[in-house]
N, C-alpha and C positions, 0 to 999 in steps of 0.2 A: 561596506556599510549597507548597500542595497540588498545584499544577501540576507543580512540580519533583519532588516525591515520586512522583506518579503516573507521570511519565516514567521515573524510575529503576526503578519496579516493572515497568512494561511492557518496558523495555529488558532488565531482569534476566530476565524471562520469555523474551524472544527469545534471550538468550545461553544460557539453560538448554536451550532447544530445540536450538540449534546445538551445544552442548556434547555432547549425546547422540550426535551424528554422529562425534565424534572416535573412538569405539570402532568405528564401522562401517567407514569407509575414508577415505583422504585425498581421494578423489573426492567423497564426500558433503560433507566439510568444505569443499572447493573450491566446491561448489555453494552452500553456505551463505555463503561469502565473496562469490560473485557476486551472491547475493540481497541481501546487505548493501550492495554497491555499487549495485545496482538501487534499493534503498530510498533511498539517499543521492541518487541521480539524480532520483528522484520528488520528494523533498523540495525539491531545488533547483529542479526544474521547477515545483513548486507556488508557491514563493516568487517566482520570476521571472514566472510566469504570472498571478499574482493581479491585477496591474494590467492586463495585456493582456486578460484575460477580461472585465474591466469595460468595455473599449473596443471589442472586436470580437466578432462572434457566436461562440458556443461551437463551432458546427460548423466554422467557418473555423480557429479556434485548434486544435481537435482534429485536423482534417485535416493541418495543418502539423506538429504534434507527431508524429502517426502516420507521416507521410511521412518525416520525419527519422529516426525510430526504425527504420522499415523499411529505409531506405537504409543506416544504420549496421549493422544486422543482416545485410543482404545483403553488404556489404563484409567484415564479419567472417567470414561463411561462405565467401566466395571465398578470402580469405587463409588460412583454416584448412582449405581444401579439403573442406568439408562438402557432401555431396550436397544439391542443391536440389530434386530430383524423385524420387529412388528411395526411396519409402516405401510402406508397405502402405496399403490402404484405411482400415483402422482408425486408423493414424497420421494420415492426412489428415483423418479425422473429428475426432480430438483437436485437431489444429492449427486446424481451423475453429472448434471450440467455444472454444478458447483465444483466438482472434482476436475472436470475437463477444462472449462473456460478460465476461471480466475486462477486455479491452482496449476494445472499442468501447462496450459498455454501461457497464462500471465506470468507466473513466477519463474517458469523456465526461461521466458523471455528476459525477465529481470536478471536472472542468474547469468544468462548469456551476455547481457549488456554490461555486467560487472567487469568483463574483459576490456571494455572500451570506454566506460564512463566512471566517474567518481561515485562511490557508494552514496555520498550526500545527495547527488543529483537524482539518483534512482529513488532513494528514500523520500526525498521531497515530492517527487512525482506521484508516489504512492498516496499522498494526502488527497489526491483526486479520486481515489476509490470510493469514499463515502458518497460523493456526489453521484457517481455512477450507480451505486447501490440504491440511492434514493430514487433515481430516475427509473431503474429497473423494477423496484418495488412498486412504484406508482403504475407502471405500464402492465406488469405481469401479475402482481398480487393485489392490485386495487388499493394499495396503501394511500393515505392522504399525505399531502405535503404541506407543512406549515410555512407561514411567512418567515419564521426564524430559520427554518431549514433552507429556504430559498436565499435569504440574506447571507447565512453562514456559508452556503455553497458558493455563492458569487464571490464572497471574500476569500474563501479557500482557493478558488480558481484564479483569482487575481494574484494572490500571493505566490502560488505555484508558477504561474506564467511569468511573473516578475523574476522569480528565482532562476527559472530555466533560461529566460532571455538574458539575464545578467551573466549566467554561466557561459552562454553561447558567445556573448560579447567578450568576456574574459578570455575564452579559448582563442577567439580570433586575434585579440591583442597579443596573447602569448605567442601564437603562431607567427604573426607579423614581426614581433620582437626577435624570435628565433631566426627568422629569415634575414633580418637586418644584421644580426650577429654573425650568421654564416657568411653573408656577403662581405663583411668587414674583415674576416679572417683569411 
C-alpha cells in the first residue's frame, strides 16, 4: 500500500511540474509530453531489460540500447529535417555532456543495477531526473524556477524516497524471513 501511495505522490509532483508549463507555451507543454513518452519508454526498457542484463554483460546491453536509440534519433532528425551539424561550439559541448553524463554514465549505471534491483525500483528513481534537470537548468542555463516546479519537485522527491525506503524495508523483512526459514530447516 505504501508503494502505491508513494507512486501517486511522485507522479502528482511530476504532473505539477508539467502543469506549470501550460502557462508558458504549448511548446513547453509539448516538451513535457515528449518527456513523459521518454519516461514510459525507459520504464518499458527497464522491464524488458531486466532479464537480459542478468544474461549478457552490461556493456553489450548498453551498447545495443544506445545504438538503437541513436538510430531512431537520426531517422527522426532526417524526417523532421533537423540539422545534424550546424551548431555552435557551445551547443556541441552541451551535446557531449548530455551524451556522457546522463546517457553513458547514468543509463549504463541503471542497466548495471538491473542485475541487482527490481526494474520498478530503478524506474521509480528515474522520476528524480526532472528535479535534477530543473536544478542544472537553473545553474547552467539561467532558467527560472517557478513555485509550482519547486512544489512538484518536492512532492516527487518525497514520493520517490518513500518508495525506495519502503522497498528497502521490504527487502530487509524478506531477508530476515528467509533467515528464519533457513534456521528452521
